[in-house]
C-alpha distance (Angstrom), angle and dihedral (degrees) to the residues before:
residue distance angle dihedral
M1 . . .
H2 3.76 . .
T3 3.78 119.8 .
Y4 3.73 127.2 175.6
S5 3.76 91.7 -126.1
R6 3.80 87.4 79.0
R7 3.65 96.5 60.9
R8 3.71 98.7 78.3
F9 3.84 87.7 60.5
A10 3.84 96.1 42.4
V11 3.82 97.5 59.9
T12 3.91 95.5 69.2
T13 3.71 93.9 41.8
L14 3.74 90.8 49.5
A15 3.72 92.9 50.5
C16 3.83 90.3 52.7
A17 3.78 92.5 52.8
L18 3.66 95.1 48.0
A19 3.82 91.6 49.6
L20 3.80 89.6 54.9
A21 3.76 95.3 45.4
G22 3.76 104.6 31.3
S23 3.83 125.3 -120.1
T24 3.68 112.2 -123.2
A25 3.70 118.2 152.2
I26 3.81 116.5 -139.2
P27 3.77 111.3 -126.4
A28 3.88 119.6 -137.6
E29 3.68 117.1 -116.3
A30 3.74 112.0 -83.0
G31 3.87 114.7 -99.0
V32 3.81 94.5 9.0
Q33 3.87 117.5 99.3
T34 3.65 115.6 -142.4
R35 3.81 121.4 -141.4
G36 3.67 92.2 -101.3
E37 3.76 92.1 50.8
Q38 3.72 90.0 50.4
V39 3.83 91.7 52.5
L40 3.70 93.6 46.0
D41 3.84 92.3 45.9
R42 3.84 89.3 55.7
A43 3.82 91.1 48.6
R44 3.86 92.7 52.0
K45 3.76 96.8 40.8
N46 3.76 95.9 46.6
Y47 3.67 104.3 28.3
L48 3.83 123.9 0.9
G49 3.86 95.4 44.3
P50 3.84 98.9 47.9
D51 3.72 89.3 44.9
A52 3.80 93.2 54.0
S53 3.79 93.5 43.5
V54 3.85 95.2 47.9
K55 3.76 90.8 45.3
A56 3.93 89.9 54.0
D57 3.82 91.0 51.8
L58 3.84 92.1 45.4
D59 3.82 91.2 52.2
V60 3.81 88.8 55.3
L61 3.78 90.2 43.6
R62 3.79 94.2 53.4
N63 3.82 90.8 46.2
A64 3.86 90.1 49.3
L65 3.88 88.6 49.8
S66 3.74 91.5 51.2
E67 3.77 92.5 53.2
V68 3.63 91.6 46.1
K69 3.88 93.0 54.9
K70 3.74 87.4 52.8
G71 3.83 91.9 52.1
K72 3.77 92.5 -116.8
S73 3.86 118.3 146.3
V74 3.80 90.3 -27.8
T75 3.69 97.1 176.2
F76 3.80 93.4 47.5
N77 3.79 92.5 47.7
A78 3.80 94.5 42.8
N79 3.83 89.3 55.9
A80 3.85 92.0 44.8
G81 3.83 88.5 52.5
R82 3.75 92.2 51.2
T83 3.73 91.1 50.2
R84 3.80 93.1 51.7
I85 3.79 94.6 44.5
T86 3.82 90.4 52.6
H87 3.78 92.5 48.6
A88 3.77 97.4 43.7
L89 3.82 93.3 50.6
G90 3.78 89.8 43.9
V91 3.84 87.9 57.7
L92 3.83 88.9 51.1
G93 3.81 92.0 45.3
R94 3.76 94.5 -116.7
A95 3.77 133.6 132.6
P96 3.80 114.2 -107.3
E97 3.77 103.8 -151.2
A98 3.83 97.7 95.7
A99 3.74 92.1 47.6
L100 3.86 95.5 44.8
E101 3.95 87.9 50.7
R102 3.87 90.1 52.0
W103 3.78 90.4 45.7
A104 3.90 90.8 50.2
G105 3.77 88.4 52.3
L106 3.72 94.9 50.1
V107 3.84 89.8 49.4
A108 3.82 92.1 49.0
D109 3.91 94.2 46.5
R110 3.81 95.4 44.0
A111 3.74 91.4 125.8
R112 3.88 87.3 69.7
A113 3.85 91.9 53.6
G114 3.77 112.9 140.2
S115 3.84 94.0 31.1
A116 3.85 116.7 121.6
A117 3.72 92.7 -114.7
Y118 3.83 92.0 51.0
L119 3.83 92.4 48.6
A120 3.78 90.6 50.1
R121 3.86 90.6 53.2
E122 3.87 88.7 49.7
R123 3.81 90.4 55.5
Q124 3.74 91.2 47.8
L125 3.79 90.6 53.6
F126 3.84 95.3 50.2
A127 3.72 91.5 43.8
L128 3.76 87.0 69.9
F129 3.77 90.6 68.8
T130 3.72 100.6 60.3
T131 3.83 108.4 140.5
P132 3.70 127.1 -144.5
L133 3.90 90.0 -107.2
A134 3.74 93.3 49.1
E135 3.86 88.9 54.0
L136 3.79 90.7 51.8
T137 3.79 90.5 46.3
R138 3.82 90.1 52.7
K139 3.84 91.3 47.5
Y140 3.82 92.6 48.4
P141 3.87 107.8 32.2
N142 3.72 94.0 169.0
S143 3.89 95.0 53.5
Q144 3.72 120.7 114.8
A145 3.82 94.3 -171.3
K146 3.71 96.8 111.6
Y147 3.94 92.8 53.5
W148 3.77 90.7 45.6
L149 3.90 94.1 49.9
K150 3.80 89.9 51.8
N151 3.85 87.7 54.6
T152 3.78 101.5 42.1
P153 3.87 117.5 110.6
P154 3.93 109.4 -152.1
Q155 3.72 89.5 -129.5
V156 3.81 91.0 55.2
L157 3.92 90.2 48.8
D158 3.78 86.5 50.2
V159 3.78 88.0 60.7
V160 3.81 91.1 50.2
F161 3.85 88.0 55.3
T162 3.77 89.3 50.6
A163 3.80 94.0 52.0
A164 3.92 95.9 40.7
T165 3.83 118.3 96.7
P166 3.80 133.5 -172.4
D167 3.81 90.9 -93.6
L168 3.85 92.0 49.2
P169 3.85 105.7 30.4
V170 3.77 123.2 -152.2
D171 3.88 93.6 -106.1
Q172 3.74 92.2 54.2
L173 3.77 95.4 44.7
Y174 3.77 90.8 47.5
T175 3.91 88.9 54.3
Y176 3.75 95.1 48.4
A177 3.82 95.3 43.1
Y178 3.76 95.2 46.4
L179 3.82 91.6 47.6
E180 3.83 89.4 48.5
G181 3.87 90.9 56.8
L182 3.68 111.2 -82.1
V183 3.89 86.9 124.8
D184 3.82 87.9 57.3
Y185 3.92 87.5 50.9
V186 3.68 91.2 55.8
R187 3.82 96.1 45.3
D188 3.82 92.5 45.0
L189 3.80 92.0 52.4
I190 3.87 89.0 50.7
G191 3.90 90.5 44.8
L192 3.88 95.8 -118.0
R193 3.80 118.8 146.5
K194 3.87 116.9 -139.7
N195 3.83 92.5 -94.7
S196 3.78 102.1 30.8
G197 3.84 98.1 103.8
D198 3.76 134.2 -103.1
P199 3.79 126.6 -40.7
T200 3.80 122.5 -111.0
D201 3.82 121.7 -118.3
A202 3.76 88.6 -107.3
Q203 3.73 91.3 54.9
L204 3.73 95.1 49.3
R205 3.88 91.3 47.3
S206 4.01 86.6 54.7
V207 3.77 94.3 61.6
P208 3.81 109.7 108.6
T209 3.79 125.4 -140.1
T210 3.78 96.4 -168.7
S211 3.80 99.9 67.8
P212 3.85 127.5 91.6
I213 3.77 118.4 -85.2
F214 3.90 125.7 -162.3
G215 3.73 106.8 -130.4
Y216 3.82 92.8 -156.0
D217 3.78 92.8 60.9
Y218 3.75 100.9 38.8
L219 3.71 114.3 12.5
G220 3.84 103.6 38.6
T221 3.90 90.8 -124.0
D222 3.81 89.5 144.7
R223 3.83 93.2 143.4
F224 3.77 97.2 32.4
F225 3.86 99.3 137.9
L226 3.91 93.5 39.9
D227 3.74 89.3 53.3
M228 3.90 94.0 46.1
D229 3.79 90.2 50.0
A230 3.85 97.9 39.0
T231 3.81 118.1 137.1
R232 3.86 91.0 -143.8
V233 3.76 106.8 64.3
P234 3.88 101.0 -23.8
G235 3.78 112.3 -132.1
R236 3.70 92.7 -139.0
N237 3.77 87.7 74.2
F238 3.66 87.8 72.5
L239 3.81 98.4 41.5
P240 3.71 117.6 99.4
Y241 3.83 95.0 -148.2
D242 3.80 140.2 36.6
P243 3.78 108.6 -76.3
K244 3.74 87.3 -141.4
R245 3.66 87.0 78.0
I246 3.85 89.4 69.2
G247 3.76 124.1 86.0
L248 3.77 120.6 -121.7
D249 3.85 112.9 -118.4
T250 3.76 110.3 -175.6
R251 3.71 115.6 -161.9
R252 3.79 140.1 168.3
N253 3.77 110.7 -120.5
E254 3.81 131.4 -144.4
K255 3.87 90.4 -83.6
G256 3.89 92.3 53.8
T257 3.88 91.9 -105.4
L258 3.90 121.0 138.7
V259 3.81 107.6 -122.6
E260 3.88 128.8 -171.9
S261 3.81 104.3 -133.4
A262 3.75 127.5 162.3
L263 3.82 142.6 -98.1
F264 3.89 101.5 -153.1
P265 3.83 117.6 -158.1
N266 3.83 92.3 -133.8
L267 3.77 142.6 -1.7
T268 3.96 93.7 -97.1
M269 3.66 91.1 58.1
G270 3.75 93.9 41.4
L271 3.84 93.5 53.2
Q272 3.86 90.4 43.3
G273 3.87 86.5 53.7
E274 3.70 92.4 47.7
A275 3.86 89.8 47.2
A276 3.81 88.4 53.4
M277 3.70 92.2 53.9
L278 3.85 90.4 47.8
K279 3.73 92.0 51.1
R280 3.63 92.9 49.4
R281 3.88 92.0 51.8
R282 3.87 88.8 47.5
A283 3.70 90.4 53.3
L284 3.85 91.0 49.6
F285 3.81 88.0 50.1
L286 3.84 92.6 48.7
A287 3.82 91.4 50.4
D288 3.79 90.5 51.0
V289 3.72 91.0 49.8
K290 3.87 89.8 54.2
A291 3.86 93.2 42.1
Y292 3.72 97.3 51.2
G293 3.91 96.8 41.0
Y294 3.86 102.0 -109.3
A295 3.82 121.3 156.2
A296 3.92 113.3 -102.8
P297 3.80 107.8 -81.6
T298 3.66 123.6 -105.0
R299 3.79 117.0 -125.6
D300 3.71 90.0 -100.8
E301 3.83 91.3 51.9
L302 3.81 89.8 46.2
V303 3.91 89.9 55.3
Y304 3.77 93.2 46.8
W305 3.88 99.5 43.1
T306 3.88 93.7 44.0
Y307 3.69 90.1 60.0
V308 3.90 91.0 45.1
Y309 3.63 89.9 54.7
Y310 3.96 92.1 42.8
N311 3.79 93.1 47.2
V312 3.80 104.5 38.4
G313 3.79 107.6 5.6
E314 3.83 118.9 -124.1
F315 3.80 92.3 -10.5
N316 3.84 96.2 -113.1
G317 3.77 88.6 -53.3
Q318 3.82 95.2 -61.2
L319 3.74 95.8 159.6
K320 3.79 94.0 49.0
K321 3.86 90.3 45.0
Y322 3.73 97.8 52.4
A323 3.92 97.7 33.2
G324 3.86 106.9 148.1
K325 3.90 92.1 8.2
R326 3.84 104.5 70.3
A327 3.78 137.9 33.6
L328 3.86 121.2 -133.9
G329 3.72 90.8 -109.8
D330 3.82 93.3 58.1
W331 3.75 91.5 77.2
I332 3.89 89.5 54.3
A333 3.80 94.2 43.3
K334 3.83 90.5 54.6
K335 3.99 90.9 42.8
E336 3.80 90.3 -124.1
Y337 3.89 115.1 176.1
P338 3.72 101.9 22.1
N339 3.81 96.6 -149.3
S340 3.82 90.0 63.1
I341 3.82 91.2 46.5
K342 3.91 87.8 55.9
A343 3.72 86.9 50.6
L344 3.77 95.2 49.7
E345 3.77 97.5 41.5
S346 3.92 90.1 47.1
W347 3.81 90.6 50.8
R348 3.84 92.2 44.9
M349 3.89 89.3 53.1
L350 3.87 90.8 50.8
R351 3.81 89.0 47.6
D352 3.83 92.6 51.6
M353 3.73 92.6 47.2
K354 3.81 89.2 58.4
I355 3.81 93.6 -148.4
F356 3.84 100.1 131.6
């Protein structure tokens, strides 16, 4: 339901809401790590940190090689390269000898730089520095998990934990919420544009969780009240509070249709509201699976199809149309509906990282 075209309208309304409600972030108890902090520490220690460190070393290494090929300060740059190779592979827990030998060969044969054979040897050298995060990014090219984790305040992730339930686990809710726009909520509060770099730890810690949040702009709850009051599987059955506590926020969507979204008093209630909608859409999907004779979905299929139903409803009756002709995994194999492929690959990447 979320589109980036909404963001330019969201920032002003968000600022107004924060001004009215205040924007104080609640600090964690000193010395005690929250669940959100634990997840992000694992992400930084095992993935984000090593990836950034190795990237910095490789930037210097590439520059050193460029200078060597030009015949400039060869000894100095050769030594600088050795230092960076040793450090980068140390970060990755790998022995440096093979890389150092390749580096020495490239330095010695610099007169042949530019030849196909030399370029192939360059690629072989740099292939030795592939980080765990780079491997996952290559495996899941549609994943946005790396970007999300860089823009996740621990206190926001704590709220995701609070809103998650056994039938909508935290890694799945995090995936859906960040894909729907929670990442934009964080960056807008900090004051970062889409392409203006990563936030600092201090900026992330400053993000409040007790201020109002517009579901239309940041959670994809465009049809919140319709879903809560639906005749078929009422969404209020999944909501841990009375929907009357939520403010009506009428908007005109991208198709020009008026929708009844929600202004939530705080992030916890916002994510609980989004979770209720997700659970309702998941229930509709599972009912269709049973009605049209499909095999019970795998977890991957459940993650994919839940977002299909959340983002575009019944997907033009795809399950009914292809009953008896296709399996649930066929749509995934053919990468149909790109937004759900993003959700699935992002979730798979988080799963493989084993940080939750």
